[in-house]
N, C-alpha and C positions, 0 to 999 in steps of 0.2 A: 500533562500526560493522561489525565482523566479522560479528556476528549479523544485522545489517540487510542486509548484502551477501548472506549465505546465504539469508535470507528472500526477497529480490528475485530471486535466481537460481532458487529453488524456485517462485516465482510465474511464471517464464518470461520475466522481463525480459531484454531483449537489450542488447548494447553497454554492459555495466556498466563504468564507469570510476570508479575511486576516486582522489581527489586532495585536497590541502590547499589551500584558498582563499588566494591571496596577500593578499587584502583584509583578512581577519579571522583567518587562520591556523586555520580550523576544518576538520576532516576532513569531506569531502562525497562523495556518490556520485551519478553521473549514470547514468540508466537510461532505456531506451525501453520503454514498457509500454502496450499497447493503442493504439498509434499516437501516443502522447504522449511528449515529451521531458521527463523529470522530474528534479528535484534533491532529494536527501534529506540532511539534516544534523541533528546532535544539538541544536544551539542556533541561534537566529536572531540576526542582527545587531541586532535590535530588542528582544531579551529583557530587557535591563537597563532598558528603558523601561516594562515591564509590572509591575503590582503582583503580589505573590506569589499564585500560583494563578489568575491572570487568563489567559484565552485571547485570542489575537489576533483570533479571529473569521474570517469569510470561509469558505474551503473547509473543510468538516468531514471529508470523506473522498473517496477516489478510487474510482469504479466503472468496471469495464471488462468486456467480454465475453470468456469463455473457452470453448473447445470442449467441455471435459469437467470439470465441477466436482469429481467424485469423484476423478479422477486428480490434480487440483491439490491436493485435500485430502490425498491420500497423500504427495505430494512435500513439503508443508508439515509433515506429521507427522514425516517423516524428519529434518527440521531442528529438531524440537521445538516447533513452533507449531501449536496447535489453534484451532478457530474461537472467536471471541468470541460469535457468534450464528449459529445455523443449522447445517446448511443447511435452508432452508424453501422452499416453493413460493410465489412471488409471482404473484397472478392477473393476467390481462391488464388493461391500462389503455389510455386513449386514446393514450398515448405509445408503446405497443408490446405485444407478446404476453406470454404467461406465461414465467416464468423460474424456475430454481432459483438461490437466492442464499445466500451466507454472508458474514459480516463477520469480518475478522481484524484484530488489532492487531500491527503490526510490532514488532520489538524496540526500535525508536526511538520508537514511539508513534503512527505513522501508521495511520489506519484505512483498510483496503482492502476493497472490495466486489466480489469476482468474481461474475459473472452468467453462467449458462448459459442461453441463449435456447432455449426449447423449441418 
C-alpha cells in the first residue's frame, strides 16, 4: 500500500489517510480525488466469495478532470508509474468537448483515467 499511497499522492489526491480497518484488519487508504471521497484497499471483504480470476464487476475505472495531463504524467513517472494507454485525443461527444486522456493502473490495480478538457 506504500506504492498505492505514492501513486495517489502523485495524482494529486488530497486528504490521504492510511488506516487498518477494524472490521477486517485490512490496510486501507482514504483519498479525495476529483471531488470524490474514495477508499482503496488490496483485498475486498467479498474476495473469498469469488472464483479465482473472477471480477466483481460494476465500476471498472475512475475518470476525473485534471488541469494539465502532461504535468500529471511527469509526477507519476517520478514514482515509477507509466501510462497503461495514452495519452490520446478523445474527440468531442454529446456528453462533452474534446479531451486529452490517459489510463493508468495503480500499484494496487485500480484503473484511473485522468482527462484534460480542451
